[in-house]
C-alpha positions in Angstrom: 80.9 88.4 118.6 81.1 87.2 115.0 82.2 88.7 111.8 80.5 90.5 109.0 81.8 90.3 105.5 81.7 92.0 102.1 82.9 90.4 98.9 83.7 92.6 95.9 84.3 91.0 92.5 86.8 93.0 90.4 88.3 92.1 87.1 90.6 89.1 87.7 90.5 89.3 91.5 88.2 89.5 94.5 88.3 91.4 97.7 86.8 89.8 100.8 86.6 92.4 103.6 86.0 91.4 107.2 84.7 93.4 110.2 84.4 92.2 113.8 86.4 89.6 115.5 87.6 86.4 113.8 87.4 83.9 116.7 86.3 80.3 117.0 82.6 81.3 116.8 83.1 83.1 113.5 85.1 80.5 111.6 82.1 78.8 110.0 80.9 82.1 108.7 84.3 82.9 107.4 84.5 79.5 105.7 81.2 80.3 104.1 82.5 83.6 102.9 85.5 81.9 101.3 83.1 79.5 99.5 81.1 82.6 98.3 84.3 84.1 96.9 85.2 80.8 95.2 81.9 80.6 93.5 81.7 84.2 92.3 85.1 85.3 91.3 88.4 84.6 89.6 92.0 85.2 90.4 93.5 86.0 93.8 91.3 86.8 96.8 92.6 89.7 98.8 91.5 89.3 102.4 91.0 92.9 103.6 91.4 92.9 107.4 91.1 96.7 107.8 87.8 96.4 109.8 88.9 93.3 111.8 89.1 94.1 115.5 91.4 91.0 116.1 91.6 87.3 115.6 92.2 84.3 117.7 94.6 81.4 117.0 91.6 79.6 115.7 90.8 82.5 113.4 94.4 82.5 112.1 94.1 78.7 111.4 90.9 79.3 109.5 92.8 81.9 107.3 95.5 79.3 106.6 92.9 76.7 105.7 91.3 79.2 103.4 94.7 79.7 101.7 94.9 76.0 101.1 91.3 75.8 99.9 91.9 78.6 97.4 95.2 77.1 96.2 93.3 73.8 95.6 91.1 75.7 93.1 94.1 77.4 91.5 93.6 80.7 93.3 95.8 82.6 95.8 94.9 84.3 99.1 96.6 87.6 99.9 96.2 89.6 103.1 95.8 93.3 103.5 96.1 95.2 106.9 96.9 92.4 109.3 95.6 93.2 112.8 98.2 94.7 115.2 97.7 91.9 117.7 99.4 89.2 115.6 100.5 88.0 112.3 99.6 84.9 110.4 102.1 82.1 110.9 101.3 79.4 108.4 102.7 75.9 108.7 104.7 74.2 105.9 101.5 72.9 104.2 100.2 76.4 103.6 100.9 78.0 100.2 102.7 81.4 100.2 100.4 84.2 101.4 101.5 87.6 100.2 100.9 90.4 102.8 100.2 94.0 101.9 100.2 96.9 104.4 96.7 98.0 103.4 94.0 97.4 100.8 95.2 100.2 98.6 98.7 98.7 98.3 97.1 95.3 97.5 94.9 96.7 94.8 97.8 98.7 93.4 100.0 95.6 93.2 97.4 94.1 90.8 96.6 97.3 88.9 92.9 96.6 90.0 90.1 98.6 88.4 86.7 99.3 89.8 84.3 96.8 91.3 82.2 94.7 89.1 79.7 93.3 91.7 79.5 93.4 95.5 77.7 91.3 98.1 77.7 91.6 101.9 76.2 90.3 105.1 73.1 92.2 106.3 74.9 93.8 109.2 77.9 95.0 107.3 79.0 98.3 109.0 79.1 100.3 105.8 76.8 102.7 104.1 73.1 101.7 103.6 72.5 99.1 101.0 72.3 100.4 97.5 69.2 99.7 95.5 69.5 96.3 93.8 72.5 95.2 95.9 71.8 91.8 97.5 72.2 91.5 101.3 73.1 88.1 102.7 72.3 87.0 106.2 
């Protein structure tokens, strides 16, 4: 099982939502999604884990690596809705990663307004693709 992702660009922040299981077989896809977020947004990236079924130790390491990668570009990673089966335990080399109880709290902390643009993988488990919205495989 792999992950599906959706990236929403808002004014001065981005939201990367994951669905599925973030295990060793999904880390490359997750790393690609982080690259997508870096190329198409500004400000912090909120990693929305509401749709995540769980994550392995390798998945948690990938999230910590993403925090370092974003920090290297002057951006911050924040987490929303950590899965019940564990929490991220970054090592000393990881920048601080703020954690919010859910996506609504994360957006409220930033005073976020509506979405500017949205991209998602082709099998994202949401509503059908809107006309003109790009689907990514």
